[in-house]
Structure formats: structure tokens, C-alpha cells
N, CA and C of each residue as an Amber inpcrd file, in Angstrom:
protein
   309
 114.5160000  77.5410000 110.5480000 114.0320000  77.4850000 109.1830000
 114.2950000  78.8400000 108.5300000 114.8640000  78.8160000 107.3530000
 115.1480000  80.0370000 106.6010000 113.9000000  80.4960000 105.8450000
 113.9090000  81.7520000 105.4350000 112.7700000  82.3200000 104.7130000
 112.4570000  81.5180000 103.4500000 113.4920000  81.1820000 102.6860000
 113.2810000  80.4110000 101.4570000 112.6350000  79.0650000 101.7600000
 113.0130000  78.4540000 102.8780000 112.4090000  77.1780000 103.2830000
 110.9150000  77.3400000 103.5550000 110.5480000  78.4670000 104.1650000
 109.1290000  78.7380000 104.4180000 108.3940000  78.9150000 103.0940000
 109.0140000  79.6450000 102.1620000 108.3970000  79.8300000 100.8480000
 108.1620000  78.4710000 100.1860000 109.1360000  77.5940000 100.2430000
 108.9950000  76.2580000  99.6550000 107.9340000  75.4330000 100.3790000
 107.8960000  75.5420000 101.6930000 106.9270000  74.7870000 102.4910000
 105.4930000  75.1510000 102.1260000 105.1930000  76.4510000 102.0810000
 103.8180000  76.8450000 101.7700000 103.4850000  76.5450000 100.3100000
 104.4890000  76.5930000  99.4350000 104.2540000  76.2960000  98.0210000
 103.9350000  74.8160000  97.8190000 104.5530000  73.9570000  98.5950000
 104.2450000  72.5210000  98.5070000 102.7830000  72.2690000  98.8710000
 102.2990000  72.9410000  99.9000000 100.8950000  72.8050000 100.3010000
  99.9740000  73.3460000  99.2040000 100.3710000  74.4480000  98.6220000
  99.6450000  75.0760000  97.5090000  99.5030000  74.0830000  96.3480000
 100.6040000  73.4460000  95.9970000 100.5810000  72.4590000  94.9050000
  99.7560000  71.2340000  95.2880000  99.9430000  70.7590000  96.5220000
  99.2320000  69.5800000  96.9900000  97.7200000  69.7770000  96.9430000
  97.2780000  70.9860000  97.2300000  95.8540000  71.2840000  97.2400000
  95.3080000  71.6420000  95.8600000  96.1350000  71.5340000  94.8300000
  95.6670000  71.7020000  93.4600000  95.6700000  73.1140000  92.9200000
  96.1780000  74.0740000  93.6910000  96.1430000  75.4520000  93.2150000
  97.0670000  75.6890000  92.0220000  98.2290000  75.0740000  92.0080000
  99.1480000  75.2760000  90.8890000  98.5210000  74.8000000  89.5880000
  97.9780000  73.5930000  89.5950000  97.3680000  73.0820000  88.3680000
  96.1490000  73.9150000  87.9780000  95.4020000  74.4090000  88.9700000
  94.2430000  75.2510000  88.6740000  94.6810000  76.5330000  87.9820000
  95.6540000  77.2320000  88.5700000  96.0900000  78.4910000  87.9770000
  96.7490000  78.2660000  86.6220000  97.4680000  77.1600000  86.4730000
  98.1370000  76.8890000  85.2000000  97.1600000  76.5000000  84.1070000
  96.0540000  75.8500000  84.4500000  95.1310000  75.3890000  83.4170000
  93.9810000  76.3500000  83.1670000  93.4930000  76.9910000  84.2020000
  92.3010000  77.8310000  84.0710000  92.6590000  79.2590000  83.6810000
  93.6560000  79.8060000  84.3050000  93.9800000  81.2150000  84.0970000
  95.4420000  81.3590000  83.7120000  95.6880000  81.5330000  82.4520000
  97.0480000  81.6450000  81.9510000  97.5160000  83.0940000  81.9230000
  98.8170000  83.2750000  81.9820000  99.4340000  84.5710000  81.7410000
  99.0090000  85.6830000  82.6710000  98.8960000  86.8800000  82.0730000
  98.6260000  88.0880000  82.8650000  97.2970000  87.9970000  83.6040000
  96.2860000  87.4210000  82.9900000  94.9920000  87.3130000  83.6720000
  95.1190000  86.4800000  84.9440000  95.8270000  85.3710000  84.8630000
  96.0250000  84.5360000  86.0420000  96.7600000  85.2730000  87.1400000
  97.7820000  86.0400000  86.7560000  98.5250000  86.8050000  87.7500000
  97.6480000  87.8770000  88.3890000  96.8470000  88.5500000  87.5810000
  95.9350000  89.5590000  88.1350000  94.9250000  88.9230000  89.0820000
  94.3650000  87.7970000  88.6660000  93.3590000  87.1250000  89.4890000
  93.9660000  86.6280000  90.7990000  95.1390000  86.0350000  90.7200000
  95.7500000  85.5150000  91.9470000  96.1980000  86.6480000  92.8610000
  96.7280000  87.7250000  92.3010000  97.1170000  88.8640000  93.1310000
  95.8750000  89.5180000  93.7410000  94.7530000  89.4130000  93.0530000
  93.4980000  89.9080000  93.6170000  93.1520000  89.2140000  94.9180000
  93.5410000  87.9540000  95.0380000  93.2960000  87.2310000  96.2880000
  94.1040000  87.8250000  97.4360000  95.2630000  88.3980000  97.1170000
  96.0480000  89.0760000  98.1520000  95.2580000  90.2720000  98.6820000
  94.6400000  91.0170000  97.7610000  93.8730000  92.1800000  98.2030000
  92.6690000  91.7640000  99.0470000  92.1160000  90.5870000  98.7540000
  91.0230000  90.0640000  99.5790000  91.4960000  89.8330000 101.0080000
  92.6850000  89.2540000 101.1350000  93.2390000  89.0140000 102.4770000
  93.5300000  90.3320000 103.1840000  93.9980000  91.3400000 102.4360000
  94.2380000  92.6560000 103.0380000  92.9250000  93.2360000 103.5450000
  91.8590000  93.0800000 102.7620000  90.5440000  93.5410000 103.1950000
  90.1090000  92.8630000 104.4820000  90.3630000  91.5780000 104.5880000
  90.0150000  90.8500000 105.8130000  90.8500000  91.3330000 106.9910000
  92.1100000  91.6940000 106.7340000  92.9510000  92.2470000 107.7990000
  92.4060000  93.5960000 108.2610000  91.9370000  94.4020000 107.3070000
  91.3410000  95.6900000 107.6670000  90.0990000  95.5030000 108.5370000
  89.3100000  94.5030000 108.2250000  88.1320000  94.1920000 109.0530000
  88.5520000  93.8210000 110.4730000  89.6300000  93.0350000 110.5860000
  90.1140000  92.6520000 111.9170000  90.5850000  93.8690000 112.6950000
  91.2080000  94.8170000 111.9980000  91.6270000  96.0610000 112.6610000
  90.3920000  96.8220000 113.1310000  89.4060000  96.9260000 112.2630000
  88.1700000  97.6320000 112.6150000  87.5020000  96.9870000 113.8200000
  87.5350000  95.6450000 113.8700000  86.9240000  94.9100000 114.9810000
  87.8300000  94.8250000 116.2050000  89.0360000  95.3980000 116.0900000
  90.0230000  95.3540000 117.1750000  90.2990000  93.9120000 117.6140000
  90.4070000  93.0180000 116.6360000  90.6300000  91.5890000 116.8940000
  92.0650000  91.2320000 116.4860000  92.9560000  91.3260000 117.4610000
  94.3850000  91.1040000 117.1890000  94.6780000  89.6770000 116.7390000
  93.9710000  88.7010000 117.2830000  94.2000000  87.3110000 116.8820000
  93.8300000  87.1070000 115.4150000  92.6790000  87.6510000 115.0210000
  92.2560000  87.5350000 113.6220000  93.1940000  88.3230000 112.7150000
  93.6550000  89.4730000 113.1720000  94.5970000  90.2760000 112.4020000
  95.8760000  89.4960000 112.1400000  96.3670000  88.8140000 113.1510000
  97.5810000  88.0100000 112.9810000  97.3690000  86.9230000 111.9310000
  96.2200000  86.2630000 111.9770000  95.9160000  85.2140000 110.9930000
  95.8150000  85.7900000 109.5870000  95.1880000  86.9440000 109.4520000
  95.0550000  87.5590000 108.1320000  96.4030000  88.0250000 107.6000000
  97.2690000  88.5140000 108.4760000  98.6270000  88.8740000 108.0430000
  99.3570000  87.6440000 107.5230000  99.1900000  86.5250000 108.2100000
  99.7970000  85.2810000 107.7340000  99.2280000  84.8890000 106.3790000
  97.9050000  85.0300000 106.2110000  97.2850000  84.7130000 104.9230000
  97.8420000  85.5860000 103.8040000  98.0560000  86.8660000 104.0880000
  98.6180000  87.7790000 103.0860000  99.9900000  87.2800000 102.6440000
 100.8390000  86.9750000 103.6290000 102.1980000  86.5230000 103.3160000
 102.1670000  85.2060000 102.5480000 101.3230000  84.2800000 102.9720000
 101.2230000  82.9860000 102.2910000 100.7830000  83.1740000 100.8450000
  99.7750000  84.0140000 100.6150000  99.3290000  84.2710000  99.2330000
 100.4620000  84.8530000  98.3910000 101.2060000  85.7990000  98.9550000
 102.3120000  86.4130000  98.2180000 103.4200000  85.3870000  97.9590000
 103.7310000  84.5750000  98.9490000 104.7510000  83.5420000  98.7550000
 104.3640000  82.5770000  97.6420000 103.1100000  82.1580000  97.6270000
 102.6580000  81.2390000  96.5860000 102.6720000  81.8930000  95.2160000
 102.2320000  83.1390000  95.1400000 102.2800000  83.8800000  93.8820000
 103.7180000  83.9720000  93.3810000 104.6150000  84.3330000  94.2850000
 106.0240000  84.4570000  93.9100000 106.5910000  83.1150000  93.4570000
 106.2710000  82.0600000  94.1650000 106.7770000  80.7380000  93.7870000
 106.2790000  80.3340000  92.4090000 104.9970000  80.5490000  92.1600000
 104.4370000  80.1860000  90.8590000 105.1070000  80.9720000  89.7380000
 105.5610000  82.1830000  90.0510000 106.2280000  83.0250000  89.0610000
 107.7520000  82.9520000  89.1520000 108.2430000  81.9520000  89.8820000
 109.6780000  81.6810000  90.0260000 110.4620000  82.8900000  90.5580000
 109.9080000  83.4990000  91.5980000 110.5590000  84.6210000  92.2620000
 111.0510000  84.1420000  93.6180000 112.3460000  84.2620000  93.8570000
 112.9370000  83.9230000  95.1490000 112.8120000  85.1600000  96.0300000
 111.7400000  85.2120000  96.8280000 111.4760000  86.4140000  97.6180000
 112.5580000  86.7240000  98.6320000 113.1670000  85.7120000  99.2100000
 114.2340000  85.9710000 100.1730000 115.3270000  86.8100000  99.5170000
 115.7570000  86.4030000  98.3520000 116.8110000  87.1060000  97.6170000
 116.3750000  88.5260000  97.2590000 115.1580000  88.6610000  96.7630000
 114.6640000  89.9730000  96.3340000 114.4480000  90.8980000  97.5270000
 113.9060000  90.3690000  98.6200000 113.6840000  91.1920000  99.8160000
 115.0120000  91.7060000 100.3690000 116.0130000  90.8410000 100.4260000
 117.3190000  91.2770000 100.9310000 117.9310000  92.3420000 100.0280000
 117.8200000  92.1740000  98.7140000 118.3470000  93.1730000  97.7790000
 117.5870000  94.4890000  97.9070000 116.2740000  94.4100000  98.0170000
 115.4560000  95.6140000  98.1560000 115.7620000  96.3250000  99.4640000
 115.9760000  95.5680000 100.5330000 116.3240000  96.1710000 101.8150000
 117.6570000  96.9010000 101.7200000 118.6340000  96.3200000 101.0280000
 119.9260000  96.9870000 100.8380000 119.7280000  98.3340000 100.1510000
 118.8820000  98.3610000  99.1260000 118.5910000  99.6110000  98.4270000
 117.9180000 100.6060000  99.3690000 116.9430000 100.1070000 100.1500000
 116.2260000 100.9880000 101.0710000 117.1430000 101.5770000 102.1370000
 118.1860000 100.8430000 102.5200000 119.1160000 101.3410000 103.5400000
 119.8710000 102.5740000 103.0690000 119.9450000 102.7860000 101.7610000
 120.6550000 103.9520000 101.2240000 119.7610000 105.1830000 101.1530000
 118.4910000 105.0010000 101.4240000 117.5520000 106.1150000 101.3450000
 117.4750000 106.8240000 102.6940000 117.1420000 108.0780000 102.6450000
 117.0100000 108.8500000 103.8740000 115.6850000 108.5930000 104.5560000
 115.4660000 109.3460000 105.6060000 114.2070000 109.2590000 106.3460000
 113.0490000 109.5130000 105.3930000 112.0050000 108.6940000 105.5040000
 110.8310000 108.7740000 104.6260000 111.2100000 108.7120000 103.1480000
 112.3020000 107.9950000 102.8700000 112.8060000 107.8360000 101.5000000
 113.0550000 109.1830000 100.8250000 113.5180000 110.1460000 101.6260000
 113.8620000 111.4580000 101.0990000 112.6870000 112.3870000 100.8710000
 111.5160000 111.9730000 101.2650000 110.3290000 112.8170000 101.0740000
 110.0980000 113.6740000 102.3240000 109.6630000 114.8740000 102.1000000
 109.3320000 115.7750000 103.2060000 107.8510000 115.5890000 103.5240000
 107.5850000 114.7520000 104.5260000 106.1960000 114.4270000 104.8690000
 105.7860000 115.1800000 106.1040000
């Protein structure tokens, strides 16, 4: 399964469960994007808790939740993450160690 296929798969579940219609009807435009991206930060917070609790299984699940939330956000905003990630990686390959920063 390709990355784009995974993005489509999770987006179908997102739509099936009513999230697309909810975000489209309840929260339009920038507010909806801010609110939905806020859910990503919630998942990051849960991942931090798993790290604090040294719970690798829960951490793995929270990492998956983060990616799923981002994939759904991107799909709703018509962003092909596979394409963008590959392009961004190409750009990053031209950067030096620590992206040229002296850390």
C-alpha cells in the first residue's frame, strides 16, 4: 500500500464517521482549520503522557493518532501529503547538518 492509499483509506473512515460533514457545516474556513489542527496538538499531548509513563505501546498508538489526524486534515484541505513530503525531503537533502545551524 502506498502512502497516498493510506491517506485515502483513513479519509474514507473520517467521512464515514461524519467528521467531514461536521467540519464543513459547523466550523468553516480558518476557524475550522485551527480547531481541527488543535486536535493534532491534543494527540501530541497524549503522546507526551505516554513518554512520561514510559508506555511504548500507548506511545505507538498516539503516534498513529497524530498521523491519522494530520492525514485527515490534509485530505479535507486537498493536500496530497505524499507529494508534499517527497518534495520537502528533496529540499531537506540539500541542507547541511542541523540545516546549517551551529547547535
